[in-house]
N, C-alpha and C positions, 0 to 999 in steps of 0.2 A: 896536041891538036886533035888526035883521034879520040882521046877521052872527052875532050871538050865537045866534039860533035855528038858523041853518044849521050852526053849530059843534056845537050840542047834537044835531041830527039826524044829523050825520056820526058822532059818537061812539056814538050809539045803534045806528046801522046797522052800525058796525064791531064792536060787541060782539055784536050779533045774528048777524053773519056768522061771527064766531069761535066762537060757541056752536054754530051749525049745522055748521061744519066739524069741531068737536070731536066732535059727536054722530055725524057720518058716519064719522069716523076710528075711533071706538069701535066702531061697527057693523061696519066692515070688519075690525077686529081680531078680532072674534068669529066671522066667517064660517067660517073653516076649523076652528076649535074646535067650532062648532056642527055643521058637516057631519060631523065625525069622531065627536063624542060623543053627539049627540042624535038625528040623523036615522035611525040604524039601531040594531039590537040584535045582539049583547049590548053591554053598556057597554064603552066604550073611551076612554081618556084620550089626548089629543093631546100628544106629546112630540117635541122636536127630537132627531134621531138623529145621532150623530157620523159624520163622513165617512171617517175613516181606519180606525178599528176599528168597523165598522158592525155593526148587529144582524142576526140571521138573518132576522127579519121584524119589523114594527112590534110593540111591546108591546100585548097585548090584540088580536092579529090576528084578523080575521074571515074565515070561510070564503070562498074564491074570490079573495082578494087575491093579487097576484103582481107581480113586479118583476124587470127585467133591469138588471144593472150592468156597465159597462165602465170599468175603471180603468187609468190610465197614469201612471207616475211615474219620477223620476230621482233618484239619490243620488250625491253626490260622495264617493268612498272614498279620497281622497288619490292613490293610484297608478293608479286606474282608476275609471270611472264605471259604475254599474249602472242598468239600465232595467227597470222592472217593468211587467207588464201582467196584467190579470186579466179573466176572463169569469165572470159569476156570475148564477145564477138562483135566486130565492127565491119561495116560495108558501105558502099556508095551506090545507091540505086539509080542516081542520075549524077551528072557532072556537078561538082561543087557542093554536093550535099552528102553528109556522113550521118549514119545511124549506128546506135550501139545498144547492146543488152549486156548487163553485167550482174553476176551473182557473187557478192563478197561474203566470206565467212570469217568468224573469229573464234578461236579456241583458247582456253586459259589453263594454266598449270601453276601450282604453288612453287615458290622459291624455297630452297632448303632452309629449314628453320622457321617457316611461316605456315605450318600445316593447319594451325588453328584460325588463320585469317580467312574470312569469307571472300570468295572470289566470284566474279560474274559468271553467269551460265554461258556455255557455248551457244553459238547462234549463227543462223543465216541472217546477216544483218539487215539485208534489204534486197529488193529487186530494183535495179536501176535501168531506166530507159533514157536515151539521150539522142539529141540531134545537134548538128553543127553545119552552118552554112557559110562558106567562104565568099564574102561579098566584095573583097578587094584582092586582086592578084596582079602584081606589077613586076614583070620580069626585069625591066631596066633598073628599077629601084631595088630589086631582090627583096621585096616586101610583100607580105600577105596579112590579111585581117579576116577574122571570122567572128560571128556571134553564135551562141548556142544555148541549149537548155537541157538540164538534167532533172528528171523527176525520180525521186527515190521513195519507194513504198517501204517504210520501216516495218519489220516483222517482230513478233514476240520471240523470246529466247526459247531454247529447246525444253526447258523445264515446264513452260506454260504454253508450248507451241499450239496455236489455234484458239487460244482463249484470251483475247481475240487473236486472229491471224495477223491483221494489219493494225499496228499501234499508232502510226503517225505517218507524216509525209514531209519530205524535204523538197523545197522549191529552189532551184539553183540556176538562174540565168548567168551567162558569162560572156566575156569578150577576150579574144586572143589577138595579139599583135606580134608578128615575127619578122625579123630582119636578118639577112645573111650579109656578112661583111667580107667581101672578096670570096675566096674559095673555101677557106677553112673555118672561119669564125661565125658562130650563130648565136643570136639572142632571141628571147621570147618572153612575153608577159601574158599571164593568164589570170584574169581577175573577175570577181563577181560576188554578190551576196548569197548567203545560204540561209533560207528561212525555214525553220523547223516548226511543225505543227504537231502537237500531241493530241490525239483524238479524244482521250478520256476526259481531259480537262479543257480542251480547246485552247490551250496556251500556245503562244507563238514566241519563238526566240530567234533573233537575227544575229549572225556573225558575218564578217566580210573578209574574204581571202584575197591576197595579192601574192601570186606565185611568179617569181622571175627565175630564168635559167640562162646559162651561158655554156656553150659547148665548142670544142675544137675537133674538127673532123680529121682523122688520120689519113695521110696521103694515099690515094689509090684504093680506098676501102670504104665500107659503110660503117666502120668502127669509129667511135668517138670517146672522148673523155670530157667531163664537164661537172657542173654543180647546179643544184636547184636551191632556191631560198623560198621555203614555204612559210608564209606569214599569215597569221589570223588575228583580226581585231575583234574583240568581244567586249563592247562597251569601253571601259577604262583599261581592260586587260589586253595584253599583247603577247603572243607566243610566236616563236620562229623556230623552224628546224632546218638546219643546213644539211643538204643531201649530196655529198660527192658521189659521182657515178661514172660508169663506163659501159659501153655497148660493144659487143664482139660478134661478128658474123661467123657461125660455125658450119653453115651450109648455104646453098644458094638462096633458099627461102626461109632460113631459120637464124634468128638472132637471139642473143642472150644479153640481158641488161642486169648489172650488179649495182646496187645502191646502198650506201650507208646513211645513217641518220644520227645527227648530233643536235639534240634539243638545246635551245637557249631559253633560260628562265622558265623551264617547265618543272614544277616541284615534284611530280609523281612519275615522271618518265625519264629514263636514261637512254643509253644508246640503242639503236635499232638497225636492222638490216632488211634488205628486200631484194628478191631476184625475180625478173620478168622474162619469161620465154615468149618469143614473138614468132609466129609462123604465118607466112604470107602465101596462101595457096596460089598456084598459077591461075591466071585469068582463063575463064572458059572460052574456048575458041569458037 
């Protein structure tokens, strides 16, 4: 009888501990959502942002928000490797409006055994300026939508830098639709045409991108795991890269994103990797 009472007591305590732990876990899950959506105005829905094709600013951005990004990546292109680096600054001058300036670089090296192969010249690819306006933010539906525009001034490579300086322009309007499903699951679609103009010939070339992403937010943190599907339609040609990814918070205002790249039906590109450092300075008081 004594042992039976002890057993019953242990079972009750175990169930009570489990209930408390579950309650604490649920409370932690809602901390970041509550901080984002409730503590300030105007209304803003918390969404997980993809790491490779990132947004100009958070959907439903609030005045004063700002962020620095440093990106580093590598791609295996069969006969040479390409290394990409980017410096990016984004901010919200008014509620719901995001602005961004980005400087993307690409550097090239030979693969062992291909020293006689001609590789592209290193370059500052372009100067990107962009804007994004969140025109729909619905807290009850946990849904946000935005339209935006990226203008990319393409530059000559380092071998002929300045002759001319600007070689072309890329016009890229886009639409973003994001939905959070409950507390943990996030989905997002980022889509739009890219119209490239080459100034020397005045030729235009249009492709269309459809980027979809799905993420799972880890309980009680800003960390997530997920995947992007970056799809490009170029006439009859179709390319897609699958990018599994994760984001980890290493300090209060510092996040690290790690992305892999698996190309589908790309003849000259193999696996790639990308790391994004995200620093969010504290808002000026």
